N, C-alpha and C positions, 0 to 999 in steps of 0.2 A: 453719315455717320450709320453705322448700325451693330448689334450685337447678338449672337446665335447664341441659343440655348437647345437645351436635347430634354425630352419627357421624362427621360429615365432619369434625368439627376435634379437632387431638393430644390436647387438653385431655382430652378423651371416651376417646379410644382406651388412655391410658395409665394414668385411674384404674378404668375397665373392665376394662382386662389386671389389674390388681391386686386387682381384687374379685372377679374371677374365681380367682385365685388364693387368696385369702383360704377362700372359699366351696368350693373342691377340698380344701383344706386340714381344712377342717370336715367330711367326707364326702360333702358335697353335690354331687349330677350335675346338670350344668347343661349343657342343648343347644343350639348352637352355629353359625350358617347357614354360618358359614368357620370353618376353623382354622387358618390356616397362619400361620408366624412369619414377619416380614418384617423389615426394618431399613429403619425409619423415621423420622421427624424429630420430635421433641419439644421444644415451648417451655413450659418451666417452669410452673407456676400463676399464681405469685407475684409471679415477679422476671422479668425482659428477656432474661432468660440461657436459652441452652438448649443444646444437645449430639446426638448421635446415640445412638439405641438401638435395640435390638430392642424389638420390640411386637407381641402377639398380635394378627394383623389379623382377629379376630373379632365377632362381634354375638349376645349370646344373645336364644336367642327371644324375640316379644313376651310381656309378665305380669310379675307384681311379684316383687320377691328381697328377701332381709332381709340383709345383711351387717350383725353385730353391732348397735348401734341404731341404724342408720338404713337406711329402706327408698326402693329404686329401683324406678320403672317405666319399661319402654321399650314404645313404642309409634310405627309410625309417622308419620311426619310428614308429615301432611296439609295441601295449601293449595289454597284454592281447590276443594275436592272433590278432590285430586289428588296420587296417595302422591309426595313429592319424591324423586329420585336424584342419585347423584353416579358420577363414573365416577373410576376408578380400573383402575390397568395396562389401559385400554383395555374395560374390564366396568363395569358401571353397576347400584350397590346401592342399594337402599332407602338413604333414612337415615332414621334412629330418633332419636327423640325421648327423653329420659332425663331423668326427672326425680326427683330425688334430696329426699327428704322427712325433716325430723329434728326433735327439739324446739326445737333452734336452730341460728340459721345456721352459728355457731361451730363446732359438732360436724362438718356439712358440711364447712366450708374444712379443719375438723383434718384429716379424712380424706383430703381433698383432696393435702395436706399428706404426711402420709404416706405416701401413694401414689407421689406423685412423688419423693419423697427414697429410697422403699426401691427402686423400679423405678429410676429414675435409677442408683443405683449398682450394683445386681445389672446392668444391663443394658451398662453402659459398657464393662466390660471385656471382653464378650463382643462386642461393636461391635467394639473395637481389636484384636483377636483376628483379627477378619475382614481389614477393612480395612486393618490396619496404617498404613504409611507411605506414603497413597496420597490423590487426590485426590478430593472426592464429588462426581457430577454428579447434578443433580435438575432435574426437570421441572416444569411446572405442570400441576397437574388439571382444575385449573378453581375450584379451593377452596383448597387448598394447595399447597405445594411436596414432591415425593412423592420418596423418593431413587430413583436407576435403576440408578447402578452406580458401583462404586470404581475409580480409573484410577492406574494409577502414576504418579508422578512424574515430571518431565521436564525436564531443566537445559536452558538455551539452546541448552549447544553441542551438546545432540543433534539438531539440528531445522535444520541445515548451512542456515544466511542467509547471505544474499549479504552479501559483506564488509562493507559500508554500513550493514544492516541491525541488527548487530547490536549495535553499540553505541546506534544510535537509537533502536533499543526497551529497551535495559537499563538504559541510564541513568535515563532520564523514568521507569519502573516502578519502580527501586531508590531514588532520590528522592520519588513520591509516598508510600510505605511507611514512610517513614522518620519518627520521633514531631516532631521538629521542623516537618517539614510541615504535619503537620496544625495544628500550635501557629498554623501562618502563615496557610494558609486562615479559621480563626480570626480570628484579629486582622486581616485586613481582610476579614471578612464575605463571602467568597467559599463557596460550597457546594462540601465535600472531595466531589469524586467527578472520574472521569477518561472522557474518551469516545473510543474506539479504534474505528476505520475499516481493516477489512484485505479488500483485492480483488483478485480474480485470477481464473486457471481453474484448474475443478479438477483436484485434486492437486496445486497450489502448495503447497500446509503450512499450510493455515488452522486446520484443527483444532487440527495438530502446536501450532503457535506459540499459541493459546487455552493448549492444556495448560501451554506452559511458562510462560506467564505469570501460571496460576495457582498452577504450585507454587511461582515465587517468591514471592509475595504471599501464600502458605499461606490461600489463597481456595478454597470451593467453588465450582463452575461451576452455574448456574442459567439452563440454556435454555427459551426462550421461546418457542414456533414461531407466527410470524407469518401465518394462515391465515384465511379467511373465515368460520372462527367464532368468532376470539376478537375479543370484545366489545372496546370501550376502557374500559369500567369495571374489566374482567376486567385488563384490561393493568394500571391502574393500581393495584389489588388485588394483582394478582401483582408490582408492583412494591416495594408497600410491605412486602411479607412477604419481601424476598431475605434483607439484614440483618437477623438476629436474636439475634446475637451480637457480640461485640468484633473479630471478626475482618471484615477486607476479605473481598467478595463477589462476583463475576463474573456478569452479564448478560449471555447471548448472546444477541443479536436478529440470527438467521438469514435469508440471501437479505432483507435492509432492503429493495431494490430493488422485491421485491414489490408493497409497498403502495403504492408511485408510480406503479403502472403503470393508466391507466383512470378517474383522478382523476375524481371531478364537480366540477361547478362550486360547487357549494356547501360546499365542503373535506369533501366526505363521500368514505370508500375504498370501495371493494369489499367491503375485512373488516369495515366498521363504525369504522376508527380515523382522526384526523382527521391532520391535519397538525400540527395545533396540541397535539394528543396525545403525538404521537412529538417533538414540541420539547418540551417543556415534560419529556418525561421525559428527553432528554438536558441539560437546563438545571438538572436537580437539582435546584430550589426542592423539592419535595415527594417526594423520593427519601433513602432512609434515607443516611446518612452514610459517607465510606469505598466506594461503589460503582461498580465500573468497568463502565462499556458500554462492550460490544465488541461493533460489527456485522459482518456480513461479506454479501458482494455479489461477482456474475461478471458482474456490470454496469456499474460506477462510472458510464457515463455515463447512466442511468435515473435518478440521483437527482436530487433536487430541489436546486435553488441553496441554499434557506432550509436544507436540512440538513448543508449545506458552506461554511458562510459562517462568517469565521473568527473563532474563539473557541470557536466549538461542538464541533469536533472537535482534539483534542489530539493526535491519534498517526494520522498517513494512512500506511498503509503497502501498498503494492501489492507485492504477493506474482507473480511472473512465472514464468519457465519457467528453466530450468537453465543458468548461466554458468558458466564453466571454473571460477572457485575453488569454487562449490557442487559439482561435481561432483567434485573435486578432495578436498574434504574429506571427500566419501561414502566416495568410494572409499579414499582410505588410511585410513578408519576398520575397514574389514572386510579388505586386503589394502594391505600398507607397502610397494607396490612403482610407480615414479613411472614407470617405462620401460613396463609393462603399463598405463598411466593414460593415458600421453599416443598409445597405440596406441588404444585405446576411443574418447579424445575425437576424437581424428582423423576418425573414424569418424560418432560422431554427434554431433557439434556440427552440423552442417546440417540436423538436427531441430530442433522446440518440444518438446523434451523436458521433461515434468512431472520435479517431484524424486521423485515417488512410484513415478512406471516405473522411475526408476534405481533405489531404495531395492527395491524389489519384487524388481527384478534380482539387485542382492548381495546381499540377504540369503538367498533363494534357493538362492543360489551360496556360500555363505560358506563351506563345509567343503570347495571344488573346490581343489585343491593345485596348478593351473594353469589359474587363471580364465579364461586365452585361449582355452583350448579350449570355451568358451561364447562365444566374441562373435559369431562368427556367427550363431549362433542369435539373438541379439537386434538384431543389425541385422536379419535379415529381420523381426522381430516389429516392429521400428521401422518399414522400410520397409512393411509391410501398414498399421499404423497410423496413419501421415503419408500414404498415397498419395492420398487423395481430399485438395479444395483445401477448404480450411478458411477459410472468408473473414470469418468472425468466430473470433478463437482464446478465445473465452469459451463456446464451444459445448462 
């Protein structure tokens, strides 16, 4: 009996990692094509649950290996006389075909389960030490969601929203993740999903707000880049793999307006994604439960009317340049002096200052005993930055 795995699948990585450990413990030397240890995401072989672990990002050289009484053979995966490849961390690797053989299928699956359980327990603690109380950010490689980075959690209070925005965002998110809310969605046959549109100029706080939403939901962030290389089939596959545990996940579609530029009459887009494909994604009928889709754009006027129809977008948030309420909250978090703030605001309110610009100035000068000594430099920076006429505030 035999079972075949492929090297771009997470199951193959964890099983090969365990097989490598067993063979080296037996004193056998194995040459590998690359041998870093990366943080990655593993799917449980038998269950539909998952967690994050360390794994050996390696593939032994082609050949036959014997681990206990199970033989496995590694070879290049050839399709139409061409060795297939996959992309990881912007590098391309040959896809390997791994065939496990034993006297019975049960022996092979038992070994797989042993590998999963052993490596899961061994590496979960290691990963926890590194990631700690953080949000995991992943990106789509073309075949699976790959670990990209860990980012500290952020509360809503740390992103200095406009006064009217905080309740508008926090309350719906809080309601969505409540257990009774899920029951209500099921009762009425409504897909358990949420779609959020964030729009505004660069530096207005879209990325920070996404981090805060993920922190509030205890969710991972999966970023899907909409570009000319992304096919609709790959987009559907990526979305289907976003939620692989009981946690809510967040799918971020950055610069969503790009796919609506130069649409063809046959509903095809420059990047091979159709309007129907995007709308089906947002309507959620083929999506994993508990998926929050967050779209960002600097050009909301370029969005298709069908995308923004009533009921399709649950939260539509415009993040614009600083108002006095935001600026005050930012300033007071660094320097608790209302008099100094009024001096600053009197001189900068004439500019369309992005929240990120003021935050950077305050943070860079956070240790100043008298922050007013740095005001003139900031005024000059703003005058130079905004001296040109910006006819489009989203440029």
